[in-house]
C-alpha positions as CSV (number, residue, x, y, z in Angstrom):
1,M,224.5,67.0,212.2
2,S,221.5,67.1,214.1
3,L,223.6,67.9,217.1
4,A,225.2,70.9,215.3
5,D,222.0,72.2,213.9
6,K,220.4,72.2,217.0
7,L,223.1,74.0,218.8
8,D,223.6,76.6,216.3
9,A,220.0,77.4,216.5
10,I,220.2,77.8,220.1
11,V,223.5,79.6,220.5
12,G,222.6,81.7,217.4
13,A,219.2,82.8,219.2
14,F,221.0,83.5,222.7
15,S,223.7,85.3,220.9
16,I,221.3,88.2,219.3
17,G,219.5,88.5,222.8
18,I,216.5,85.8,221.8
19,Q,215.9,83.6,224.9
20,P,212.3,81.4,225.8
21,T,210.6,83.3,228.7
22,G,207.9,81.9,230.6
23,S,205.5,79.9,228.2
24,Q,206.9,81.7,225.3
25,D,209.2,79.9,222.9
26,P,208.5,80.7,219.1
27,Y,211.6,79.1,217.9
28,A,211.1,76.0,219.9
29,L,214.5,76.5,221.7
30,R,213.7,74.1,224.5
31,R,212.5,71.3,222.4
32,Q,215.8,71.7,220.3
33,A,217.7,71.6,223.8
34,Q,215.9,68.6,224.8
35,G,217.1,67.1,221.4
36,I,220.7,67.6,222.4
37,V,220.1,66.3,225.8
38,A,218.6,63.0,224.3
39,I,221.3,62.7,221.7
40,L,224.5,63.1,224.0
41,L,222.6,60.6,226.3
42,D,221.7,58.0,224.2
43,S,225.0,58.0,222.3
44,K,226.9,58.0,225.5
45,W,229.5,60.9,224.2
46,N,231.3,62.4,227.0
47,F,231.2,66.0,225.3
48,S,231.5,69.1,227.0
49,L,229.0,71.4,226.9
50,T,231.0,74.4,227.0
51,E,233.2,73.4,224.5
52,L,230.5,72.7,222.1
53,L,229.0,76.0,222.8
54,Q,232.2,77.7,222.0
55,E,232.4,75.9,219.0
56,S,229.1,76.9,217.6
57,Y,229.7,80.6,218.8
58,R,232.9,80.7,217.1
59,A,231.5,79.5,213.8
60,F,228.9,82.5,214.3
61,N,231.8,84.9,215.0
62,V,233.9,84.5,212.1
63,Q,231.5,84.9,209.7
64,G,231.3,88.9,211.2
65,T,228.0,88.6,212.7
66,S,227.1,91.3,215.6
67,L,226.9,88.8,218.6
68,L,226.6,89.4,222.5
69,P,230.0,88.6,224.2
70,F,230.2,85.1,224.7
71,Q,230.8,85.1,228.4
72,D,227.6,87.1,228.8
73,I,225.5,84.3,227.3
74,L,227.5,81.4,228.5
75,P,225.8,81.3,232.2
76,L,222.4,81.6,230.4
77,L,223.0,78.7,228.4
78,Q,224.4,76.6,230.8
79,D,221.4,77.1,232.8
80,F,218.9,76.6,229.9
81,F,220.6,73.4,229.4
82,Q,220.5,72.4,233.1
83,Q,216.7,72.8,233.3
84,R,216.6,70.6,230.6
85,L,218.9,67.9,232.0
86,R,217.0,68.5,235.3
87,F,213.4,67.8,233.3
88,V,215.0,64.7,231.7
89,L,216.1,63.1,235.1
90,Q,212.8,63.8,236.9
91,E,211.0,62.4,234.1
92,Q,213.1,59.1,234.6
93,G,211.6,59.1,238.0
94,L,214.4,60.6,240.2
95,R,213.1,63.1,242.9
96,Y,213.7,66.5,242.5
97,D,216.2,67.0,245.6
98,T,218.3,64.1,244.1
99,V,218.5,66.0,240.9
100,I,219.3,69.2,242.5
101,A,221.8,67.7,244.9
102,A,223.8,66.0,241.8
103,L,223.5,68.6,239.7
104,A,225.1,71.2,242.3
105,L,228.4,69.6,241.1
106,G,227.9,70.7,237.5
107,S,226.5,69.3,234.3
108,D,228.8,70.4,231.6
109,R,229.1,66.6,230.9
110,F,225.7,64.9,231.0
111,N,226.5,61.4,231.0
112,R,228.9,62.0,234.1
113,A,226.1,64.1,235.5
114,V,223.2,61.6,235.0
115,C,225.5,58.9,236.2
116,R,226.2,61.0,239.7
117,A,222.4,61.2,239.9
118,R,221.5,57.8,239.2
119,V,224.1,56.4,241.7
120,L,222.8,59.0,244.4
121,S,219.2,58.1,244.0
122,E,219.9,54.4,244.5
123,K,222.4,55.2,247.5
124,R,220.3,57.4,249.4
125,E,217.9,54.5,249.9
126,E,220.5,52.4,251.6
127,E,220.4,52.4,255.7
128,T,223.9,53.7,256.0
129,F,223.4,56.8,253.9
130,L,221.7,58.6,256.7
131,L,225.0,58.7,258.7
132,Y,226.9,59.5,255.5
133,A,224.9,62.4,254.8
134,Q,224.9,63.7,258.3
135,A,228.7,63.5,258.6
136,Y,229.1,65.7,255.1
137,T,226.4,67.9,256.3
138,R,228.1,68.5,259.8
139,C,231.6,69.0,258.0
140,L,230.2,71.3,255.5
141,N,228.4,73.7,257.8
142,L,231.6,74.1,259.9
143,T,233.5,74.9,256.8
144,K,231.4,76.8,254.5
145,K,232.0,79.9,255.8
146,E,235.7,79.6,256.2
147,P,238.2,80.7,253.6
148,P,240.1,77.3,252.0
149,Q,243.2,76.5,253.8
150,T,245.9,73.9,252.9
151,L,246.1,71.2,255.4
152,N,249.3,70.7,257.4
153,P,249.2,67.5,258.8
154,A,252.0,68.3,261.3
155,L,249.7,70.7,263.3
156,L,247.2,67.9,263.9
157,A,247.3,66.8,267.6
158,D,244.5,64.2,268.4
159,A,244.8,60.6,267.3
160,T,241.5,60.7,265.8
161,E,242.5,63.5,263.7
162,I,245.7,61.9,262.6
163,T,244.0,58.7,261.8
164,L,241.4,60.3,259.5
165,A,244.0,62.6,257.5
166,N,245.9,59.2,257.1
167,G,242.4,57.4,256.0
168,I,241.8,60.4,253.4
169,S,245.5,60.0,252.3
170,L,245.4,56.3,251.9
171,R,242.2,56.4,249.7
172,R,242.9,59.9,247.6
173,E,244.5,58.4,244.8
174,R,242.2,55.7,244.4
175,F,239.1,57.9,244.9
176,N,240.1,60.4,242.3
177,R,241.0,57.7,239.7
178,M,237.5,56.4,240.3
179,I,236.2,60.1,240.0
180,A,238.1,60.5,236.6
181,M,236.7,57.0,235.4
182,G,233.2,58.0,236.1
183,D,233.1,55.0,238.8
184,F,230.6,57.2,241.3
185,A,229.4,54.1,243.1
186,E,233.2,53.0,243.9
187,A,233.8,56.5,244.8
188,Y,231.0,56.7,247.2
189,K,232.3,53.5,249.1
190,L,235.6,54.9,249.6
191,A,234.3,58.0,251.0
192,G,231.7,56.0,253.0
193,E,234.8,54.4,254.8
194,L,235.6,57.8,256.6
195,V,232.6,58.1,258.1
196,P,233.2,56.4,261.3
197,L,236.4,58.2,261.4
198,I,234.8,61.4,261.3
199,E,232.5,60.4,264.0
200,D,235.2,59.4,266.0
201,L,236.9,62.9,265.6
202,F,233.9,64.7,266.4
203,Q,233.3,62.8,269.7
204,A,237.2,63.6,270.6
205,V,237.6,67.1,269.9
206,M,236.3,70.4,269.5
207,I,237.0,72.0,265.8
208,M,236.6,75.8,266.9
209,V,239.4,75.8,269.2
210,E,241.2,79.0,270.4
211,D,244.5,77.9,268.9
212,A,244.2,79.7,265.5
213,D,246.8,77.0,263.8
214,L,245.2,73.9,265.2
215,R,241.6,75.3,264.3
216,V,242.8,75.9,260.8
217,A,244.3,72.4,260.3
218,R,240.9,71.0,261.5
219,L,238.7,73.0,259.2
220,A,241.3,72.0,256.3
221,L,240.7,68.6,257.5
222,L,237.1,68.7,257.3
223,R,237.1,70.6,254.1
224,Q,238.9,67.4,252.5
225,C,236.2,65.4,254.0
226,V,233.7,67.4,252.2
227,E,235.1,67.1,248.9
228,M,235.2,63.5,249.2
229,L,231.7,62.8,251.2
230,G,230.2,65.2,248.4
231,C,231.3,63.0,245.3
232,L,227.7,62.6,244.4
233,G,226.4,65.9,244.9
234,D,225.6,68.6,247.7
235,L,223.9,66.3,250.0
236,S,222.9,69.1,252.4
237,V,219.8,70.0,249.9
238,L,218.3,66.6,250.3
239,T,214.9,66.6,252.2
């Protein structure tokens, strides 16, 4: 009941254009959002924030109340709640850049986002994390401005890239299962096993070769590396 009451207050206010600005929050919406975050984290409920917001909005809408379109206020609400979650994580002692990196993957399900952030906070203190983060960042920098492409393994030519593609394939099913279960520590471990294979690849070949098909295949391979190595967040924002 407390969760529903707080959601109604926040969604109702945003739906008629009332939002906290600066230090002004006459309806204590920040405090109520903080309460929602606390309830979801303490209870370990894995509700989708978007679904909760939709249900609250629907309850107002069926009453015939004049509201702003849901698609217009949803990004504002998501950002509002992410700010509250970011505050909670920093209050728990997590570094600011750790929180930003972890929440870059989204925060629709608070407990999953918090678990990611805590695992990242722990893993970044390990000696092997630097090489892991470097491999992620290097793959990201090469692919972030390129359009997504589907990997055709038959186009790969060098032994190192074939080995890397096979390494991803062998781990993909278990990796996806660990992500679905919320076992981010095990997902990180599986992704970390690719790091030496990525290093071998960069030592052996150039990615941006003139052969367009080979270049596309190599970039698609690196994008898969980014997806797996980025299981804890966007590591490029870490300082």
